[in-house]
C-alpha positions as CSV (number, residue, x, y, z in Angstrom):
1,M,9.2,35.2,-1.1
2,T,11.9,37.6,-0.3
3,D,15.3,38.9,-1.5
4,S,16.4,40.2,1.8
5,K,19.7,39.0,3.3
6,N,18.2,36.8,6.0
7,G,15.1,35.6,4.1
8,I,12.6,36.4,6.7
9,D,12.0,40.2,6.3
10,N,8.8,39.8,4.2
11,F,6.8,37.7,6.7
12,T,4.1,39.4,8.7
13,E,5.1,41.4,11.7
14,E,3.8,38.7,14.1
15,I,5.8,35.9,12.5
16,R,8.9,38.1,12.3
17,K,8.6,39.1,16.0
18,A,8.4,35.4,17.0
19,L,11.4,34.5,14.9
20,S,13.4,37.3,16.4
21,G,12.5,36.1,19.9
22,L,13.6,32.6,18.9
23,E,17.0,34.2,17.8
24,F,16.2,33.1,14.2
25,E,18.7,34.9,12.1
26,A,18.6,33.4,8.6
27,L,17.0,30.6,6.6
28,T,18.8,27.2,6.4
29,A,19.2,25.6,3.0
30,V,16.1,23.4,3.3
31,Q,14.1,26.4,4.5
32,Q,15.2,28.5,1.5
33,E,14.0,25.7,-0.8
34,V,10.8,24.7,0.9
35,I,9.2,27.9,2.2
36,P,8.5,29.6,-1.2
37,L,7.0,26.3,-2.5
38,V,4.7,26.1,0.5
39,L,3.7,29.7,0.2
40,A,2.8,28.9,-3.4
41,Q,0.7,26.0,-2.2
42,K,2.8,23.4,-4.0
43,D,3.0,19.8,-2.8
44,V,6.5,19.1,-1.7
45,I,8.6,16.0,-1.1
46,V,11.7,16.8,1.0
47,T,14.7,14.6,1.8
48,A,17.1,16.3,4.2
49,Q,19.3,15.4,7.1
50,T,18.1,15.6,10.7
51,G,18.8,19.0,12.3
52,S,18.5,20.8,9.0
53,G,15.5,23.0,10.2
54,K,12.7,21.1,8.5
55,T,10.1,21.9,11.2
56,A,10.6,25.6,10.5
57,A,10.6,24.9,6.8
58,F,6.9,24.0,7.0
59,G,6.1,25.8,10.2
60,I,6.9,29.3,9.1
61,P,5.0,29.4,5.9
62,V,2.0,27.4,7.3
63,C,1.8,29.8,10.3
64,E,2.0,32.7,7.8
65,K,-1.0,31.4,5.9
66,I,-3.3,30.3,8.8
67,A,-6.5,32.2,9.2
68,V,-6.7,32.7,13.0
69,E,-10.4,33.5,13.0
70,Q,-11.3,30.0,11.9
71,K,-12.1,27.6,14.8
72,N,-11.4,24.2,13.2
73,P,-7.9,22.8,12.4
74,Q,-6.3,24.0,9.2
75,V,-3.0,22.1,9.6
76,L,-2.6,18.4,10.3
77,V,0.9,17.1,11.1
78,L,1.5,13.3,11.4
79,A,4.6,12.2,13.3
80,P,5.9,8.7,14.3
81,T,6.4,9.3,18.0
82,R,4.8,11.1,20.9
83,E,8.0,12.9,21.7
84,L,8.4,14.2,18.1
85,A,4.7,15.3,18.1
86,V,5.2,17.3,21.2
87,Q,8.4,18.9,19.9
88,I,6.6,19.9,16.6
89,K,3.7,21.3,18.6
90,Q,6.0,23.4,20.7
91,D,7.9,24.7,17.7
92,M,4.8,25.6,15.8
93,A,3.3,27.3,18.9
94,N,6.5,29.4,19.3
95,I,6.4,30.5,15.6
96,G,2.7,31.4,15.8
97,R,2.8,32.8,19.3
98,F,2.2,36.5,18.4
99,K,-0.3,35.6,15.7
100,K,-2.3,33.8,18.4
101,I,-2.1,30.5,16.7
102,R,-3.3,27.6,18.9
103,C,-1.6,24.2,18.6
104,A,-2.6,20.8,20.0
105,A,-0.9,17.4,20.1
106,V,-2.6,14.1,20.4
107,F,-0.8,10.8,21.1
108,G,-1.3,7.5,22.8
109,R,-1.0,6.6,26.5
110,Y,-2.6,9.9,27.4
111,S,-6.2,10.7,28.4
112,M,-8.5,10.7,25.4
113,E,-11.0,12.8,27.4
114,A,-8.4,15.5,28.2
115,Q,-7.4,15.6,24.5
116,K,-11.1,15.8,23.5
117,R,-11.6,18.8,25.7
118,E,-8.6,20.5,24.2
119,L,-9.8,19.7,20.7
120,A,-13.2,21.2,21.5
121,Q,-11.5,24.6,21.7
122,R,-10.1,26.6,18.8
123,V,-7.2,24.7,17.4
124,H,-5.4,25.9,14.3
125,V,-2.6,23.3,14.1
126,L,-3.1,19.6,15.1
127,V,0.0,17.4,15.6
128,G,-0.5,13.7,16.3
129,T,0.7,10.2,16.0
130,P,-1.4,8.3,13.4
131,G,-3.1,5.9,15.8
132,R,-4.4,8.4,18.3
133,T,-5.3,10.9,15.5
134,L,-7.4,8.2,13.8
135,D,-9.1,7.4,17.1
136,H,-10.2,11.0,17.6
137,I,-11.4,11.2,14.0
138,N,-13.5,8.1,14.4
139,K,-15.0,9.5,17.6
140,A,-15.8,12.8,15.7
141,N,-13.5,14.8,18.0
142,I,-11.6,16.3,15.0
143,K,-13.3,18.2,12.2
144,L,-11.3,17.7,9.0
145,D,-13.3,19.8,6.5
146,E,-11.1,22.9,6.9
147,I,-7.7,21.1,6.7
148,R,-5.6,23.0,4.2
149,Y,-2.2,21.5,4.9
150,L,-1.1,18.0,5.6
151,V,2.4,17.4,6.8
152,I,3.8,13.9,7.0
153,D,7.0,14.0,9.0
154,E,9.7,11.3,9.1
155,A,7.7,9.2,6.6
156,D,10.3,6.5,6.5
157,K,10.0,6.1,10.3
158,L,6.2,5.9,10.0
159,L,6.7,3.1,7.6
160,E,9.3,1.4,9.7
161,M,7.0,1.5,12.8
162,G,4.0,0.1,10.9
163,F,1.9,3.3,10.8
164,I,1.5,3.7,7.1
165,E,-1.9,2.0,6.8
166,Q,-3.2,4.4,9.4
167,V,-1.6,7.4,7.6
168,E,-3.4,6.3,4.4
169,A,-6.7,5.9,6.2
170,I,-6.4,9.5,7.5
171,I,-5.4,10.9,4.1
172,N,-8.5,9.4,2.5
173,L,-10.7,11.4,4.9
174,L,-9.1,14.8,4.2
175,P,-10.3,17.4,1.7
176,A,-8.8,16.9,-1.7
177,A,-8.1,20.6,-2.0
178,R,-5.1,20.7,0.3
179,T,-1.3,21.1,0.2
180,T,0.6,18.0,1.1
181,L,4.2,18.1,2.4
182,L,6.2,14.9,3.0
183,F,9.5,14.8,4.8
184,S,11.7,11.6,4.8
185,A,15.3,10.9,5.4
186,T,15.1,8.1,2.8
187,M,12.7,7.2,0.1
188,P,11.6,3.5,0.4
189,E,9.4,2.2,-2.4
190,R,6.2,2.2,-0.3
191,I,6.7,5.9,0.5
192,A,7.3,6.7,-3.2
193,V,4.0,5.0,-4.0
194,I,2.2,7.1,-1.4
195,C,3.7,10.2,-2.9
196,S,2.5,9.4,-6.4
197,K,-1.0,8.3,-5.1
198,Y,-1.8,11.2,-2.8
199,M,0.2,14.2,-4.0
200,Q,-0.5,16.5,-6.9
201,Q,2.6,17.2,-9.1
202,P,4.9,17.3,-6.1
203,V,8.2,19.2,-6.2
204,R,11.1,17.2,-5.1
205,V,13.6,18.9,-2.8
206,E,16.8,17.2,-1.8
207,V,19.2,19.2,0.4
208,A,22.7,17.9,0.9
209,P,24.4,18.9,4.1
210,A,26.6,22.0,3.7
211,Q,29.4,19.9,5.3
212,P,29.5,16.1,5.1
213,Q,28.7,14.2,8.3
214,D,32.2,12.8,8.5
215,Q,33.6,16.4,8.6
216,R,31.0,17.9,11.0
217,I,31.2,15.1,13.5
218,R,34.5,13.6,14.8
219,Q,33.7,9.9,14.9
220,S,35.7,7.3,16.7
221,Y,35.2,3.9,18.4
222,C,36.5,2.2,21.5
223,E,37.1,-1.5,21.8
224,V,35.6,-2.6,25.1
225,A,34.2,-5.8,26.6
226,E,30.5,-5.6,27.6
227,Q,31.2,-5.8,31.3
228,E,33.6,-2.8,31.1
229,K,31.4,-0.4,29.2
230,L,30.3,1.6,32.3
231,E,33.9,2.0,33.5
232,L,34.9,3.2,30.0
233,L,32.0,5.7,29.9
234,H,33.0,7.2,33.2
235,K,36.6,7.6,32.0
236,L,35.5,9.3,28.7
237,L,33.2,11.7,30.4
238,F,35.7,12.7,33.0
239,T,38.4,13.3,30.4
240,I,36.3,14.9,27.6
241,Q,34.1,16.8,30.1
242,P,31.2,17.6,27.6
243,N,28.7,20.2,28.6
244,N,26.0,17.8,27.5
245,A,25.8,14.3,26.0
246,L,23.3,11.8,24.7
247,L,24.0,8.2,25.6
248,F,22.3,5.7,23.4
249,C,21.3,2.2,24.6
250,N,19.5,-0.6,22.9
251,T,17.2,-1.5,25.8
252,R,15.4,0.4,28.6
253,E,17.2,-1.7,31.2
254,K,20.6,-0.6,29.9
255,A,19.5,3.1,29.9
256,D,18.4,2.8,33.5
257,A,21.6,1.1,34.5
258,V,23.7,3.8,32.8
259,A,21.8,6.6,34.5
260,Q,22.1,5.0,37.9
261,S,25.8,4.4,37.5
262,L,26.4,8.1,36.6
263,Q,24.2,9.4,39.3
264,K,26.4,7.4,41.8
265,A,29.3,9.4,40.4
266,L,27.4,12.6,41.3
267,L,26.7,13.4,37.6
268,R,23.3,14.8,36.6
269,C,22.0,12.0,34.4
270,E,18.5,10.7,33.7
271,S,17.2,7.9,31.5
272,I,14.4,8.2,29.0
273,H,12.6,5.2,27.3
274,G,9.2,3.7,26.5
275,G,8.8,2.3,30.0
276,L,8.3,5.7,31.6
277,E,5.0,7.6,31.9
278,Q,4.5,10.1,29.1
279,R,4.5,13.1,31.5
280,E,7.8,11.9,33.0
281,R,9.4,11.5,29.6
282,L,8.4,15.0,28.5
283,Q,9.6,16.6,31.7
284,T,12.9,14.8,31.4
285,M,13.4,16.0,27.8
286,E,12.6,19.6,28.7
287,R,15.1,19.5,31.6
288,F,17.8,18.1,29.3
289,K,17.1,20.9,26.7
290,R,17.3,23.5,29.4
291,G,20.6,22.2,30.7
292,E,19.2,21.1,34.1
293,I,20.3,17.5,33.1
294,R,23.7,17.3,31.6
295,L,23.6,13.6,30.5
296,L,20.7,11.7,29.0
297,A,20.7,7.9,28.6
298,A,18.1,7.0,26.0
299,T,16.7,4.4,23.7
300,D,16.3,5.3,20.0
301,V,12.5,5.7,19.9
302,A,12.3,7.8,23.1
303,A,15.1,10.1,21.9
304,R,13.3,11.1,18.7
305,G,11.8,14.2,20.4
306,V,15.1,15.3,21.8
307,H,16.4,18.2,19.7
308,V,19.4,20.1,21.1
309,D,21.1,22.5,18.7
310,E,24.4,22.4,20.5
311,L,24.8,18.8,21.5
312,E,28.5,18.2,22.1
313,L,28.7,14.4,22.4
314,V,26.9,11.3,21.4
315,V,28.0,7.9,22.9
316,N,26.7,4.7,21.4
317,I,27.1,2.5,24.5
318,D,25.3,-0.3,22.6
319,F,26.3,-0.7,18.9
320,P,23.4,0.5,16.7
321,L,21.1,-2.3,15.5
322,D,21.4,-1.0,11.9
323,K,23.4,1.4,9.8
324,E,20.7,4.0,9.4
325,T,20.3,4.1,13.2
326,Y,24.0,5.0,13.5
327,V,23.7,7.9,11.1
328,H,20.6,9.2,12.9
329,R,22.2,8.9,16.3
330,I,25.4,10.7,15.5
331,G,23.5,13.4,13.6
332,R,22.2,14.6,16.9
333,A,25.7,16.0,17.5
334,G,25.9,18.0,14.3
335,R,22.6,19.9,14.0
336,N,22.3,23.2,12.1
337,G,25.9,23.1,10.9
338,N,27.4,22.7,14.4
339,E,30.3,20.4,15.0
340,G,30.2,17.5,17.4
341,M,31.7,14.3,18.6
342,A,30.4,10.7,18.4
343,I,32.0,7.7,20.2
344,T,30.9,4.1,19.6
345,F,31.6,1.2,22.0
346,C,32.6,-1.8,20.0
347,S,32.8,-5.3,21.6
348,A,34.5,-8.2,19.9
349,Q,31.1,-9.5,18.6
350,D,30.4,-6.0,17.0
351,S,33.5,-6.2,14.8
352,P,31.6,-7.5,11.7
353,A,28.9,-4.9,12.1
354,L,31.6,-2.1,12.4
355,A,33.2,-3.3,9.1
356,A,29.8,-3.3,7.4
357,L,29.1,0.2,8.8
358,E,32.3,1.6,7.5
359,D,31.6,0.1,4.1
360,Y,28.1,1.7,4.1
361,L,29.6,5.1,5.2
362,G,32.4,5.0,2.7
363,Y,35.1,5.9,5.2
364,N,36.8,4.4,8.2
365,I,35.9,5.3,11.8
366,V,39.0,6.1,13.9
367,R,39.9,3.8,16.7
368,R,40.2,5.7,20.0
369,D,42.4,4.8,22.9
370,V,40.9,4.2,26.3
371,P,41.8,7.2,28.6
372,A,44.4,6.6,31.3
373,A,43.0,6.0,34.8
374,A,45.1,8.8,36.2
375,E,43.8,11.3,33.7
376,A,40.2,10.3,34.3
377,A,40.7,10.5,38.1
378,A,42.1,14.0,37.8
379,G,39.1,15.2,35.8
380,K,36.4,13.5,37.9
381,A,36.0,16.1,40.7
382,V,36.2,19.0,38.3
383,Y,33.5,17.6,36.0
384,A,31.1,16.6,38.8
385,A,31.3,20.0,40.3
386,S,31.2,22.1,37.1
387,G,27.5,22.5,37.0
388,S,24.9,22.2,34.2
389,L,25.1,23.0,30.5
390,R,26.4,26.6,31.1
391,H,22.8,27.0,32.2
392,E,23.4,30.2,34.0
393,A,25.2,31.8,31.1
394,K,22.6,31.2,28.4
395,S,18.9,30.8,28.2
396,A,16.9,28.6,25.9
397,S,15.5,30.2,22.7
398,S,12.0,29.6,23.8
399,G,12.9,31.5,27.0
400,Q,14.0,34.4,24.9
401,L,10.7,34.3,23.1
402,N,8.8,34.5,26.3
403,N,10.5,37.7,27.4
404,G,7.8,40.4,27.4
405,I,5.0,37.8,27.7
406,T,3.1,37.3,30.9
407,R,0.8,34.3,31.4
408,I,-2.1,34.9,33.9
409,R,-4.4,32.3,35.5
410,I,-7.9,33.4,36.2
411,S,-10.0,31.3,38.6
412,A,-13.0,30.7,36.3
413,G,-13.4,28.4,33.3
414,K,-16.0,26.4,31.4
415,K,-18.0,25.6,34.5
416,K,-18.6,29.3,35.0
417,K,-19.4,29.6,31.3
418,M,-16.3,31.7,30.7
419,R,-15.5,32.5,27.1
420,A,-12.4,34.0,25.5
421,G,-14.5,37.0,24.4
422,D,-15.4,37.7,28.1
423,I,-11.7,37.9,29.0
424,V,-10.8,40.0,25.9
425,G,-13.6,42.4,26.7
426,A,-12.6,42.8,30.3
427,V,-8.8,43.0,29.9
428,S,-9.0,45.4,26.9
429,Q,-10.9,47.9,29.1
430,I,-7.8,48.2,31.4
431,A,-6.0,51.5,30.9
432,G,-3.1,51.1,28.6
433,I,-4.2,47.7,27.2
434,S,-5.6,47.1,23.8
435,A,-6.8,43.9,22.2
436,A,-3.5,43.7,20.3
437,D,-1.7,43.2,23.7
438,I,-3.8,40.1,24.4
439,G,-2.4,36.8,23.2
440,I,-3.6,33.2,23.4
441,I,-6.5,32.5,25.7
442,D,-7.0,28.9,27.1
443,I,-10.3,28.2,28.7
444,Q,-10.2,25.1,30.9
445,E,-12.8,23.4,33.1
446,T,-12.2,25.4,36.3
447,C,-9.8,28.1,35.2
448,S,-8.6,30.2,32.3
449,Y,-5.2,31.4,31.1
450,V,-4.4,34.5,29.1
451,E,-1.1,35.7,27.7
452,I,-0.3,39.4,27.8
453,H,2.2,40.7,25.3
454,S,4.3,43.9,24.9
455,E,5.6,43.8,28.5
456,K,2.2,45.0,29.8
457,G,1.6,42.0,32.1
458,N,2.1,44.0,35.3
459,L,-0.6,46.5,34.3
460,V,-3.1,43.6,33.9
461,L,-2.0,41.9,37.1
462,A,-2.4,45.1,39.0
463,A,-5.9,45.8,37.6
464,L,-7.5,42.4,37.6
465,P,-8.3,42.3,41.3
466,S,-10.7,45.2,40.7
467,T,-11.8,44.3,37.2
468,K,-15.1,42.5,36.6
469,I,-15.4,39.6,34.1
470,K,-18.9,38.6,33.3
471,G,-20.0,40.9,36.2
472,K,-17.8,39.2,38.8
473,I,-14.3,39.6,40.1
474,Y,-12.2,36.4,40.0
475,S,-8.8,35.8,41.6
476,S,-5.8,35.8,39.3
477,K,-2.1,35.2,39.4
478,Q,0.9,35.0,37.2
479,V,2.1,31.5,36.1
480,P,5.1,30.4,34.0
481,C,4.7,30.8,30.3
482,C,4.3,27.6,28.2
483,K,7.5,26.5,26.5
């Protein structure tokens, strides 16, 4: 692929520009292994830790290869949860932003009709949960004949959650001439069977972490009675004073109780779990990633779409239900080579599970003393007043990507028979604007959105009030860029 020092210099200008905006400096180990194989159209089986950069490992080469002039999906990504599907869609859209790659996500508990309308437009990358994806296929809302890449992400979780039969049903409907990429933290026998059945001479990639988890993440446990967990949590937060923390609970009721308790202490905390509406869950996740929320109380499934590269602290308020869940939880605090801290609350009844966990890990977890009341009290006011995740001092990487991009809303859509070509034709006639400056165009029922690149948004905003589109002048205004 490339012999350059950072591994990204030989991609097309559009991809390199996006990676630069995302502050993407060099390839991770898994990306160095996987990207050349995908570019060579090899089927690949990847086992790697969470936070190793696997989305970019398939996202970068797939976006490089996409033919943007084609209307139907060329890439299908299957993920176990709605949250993860949305995260992958956002990551892929960011990578393909300047190549004008359109991405869509489909998942349950969201309007089928709204998703159908989105699928009717040009979509290059489709990300979905297996059930909802299969529903759209059965209703002929998705055309599969141009699928060139199938990505099965977190295959072991798809198996664990009972989605493998749906995954197989989808695979059997796809073109045989495709590249299949499978990512899994573990390799259960059923997943191995699927690999041998549906993949052509796959290349196996196993990437060990550059630093073992027990070295990257400072792990400890606190002995505490169930009724004293919230008090202990307050003491720990007031003494450690993390910029951000993910607080794991085994039930939605506990997650809500934790959030309410911390809110009463004037800390910015929200809960996220399967009992919330999808829109509310997505909004909460985005606020946490941006640092508007410092603390997030979450159940395991709901947290699967929460990816924060610099997460300082994970607290297992409830002891994990199995050993693999523990590894996955604490791995959130050691993403992309960063160091972190993980603290697990251990009641008397959890002692056997703790011993079994240490045997599984191959090392002992250090016992942590409960902070003194005076120390916690001294830190309480400081921590509550110290603001969000240094939000003012740093912007999110997707925000960096959006620098120089202006998103404009035009008050005409499908009902006025507006087409993308109409907008391109009108905007490219504005002095100083060429077709290359025009990004993704989204035609909706009553309005349309167009992205203007190269910091030329102000030129377009100034000219649109006197620019005719399809022979008429429509109102327009700037709106926030999509993350």
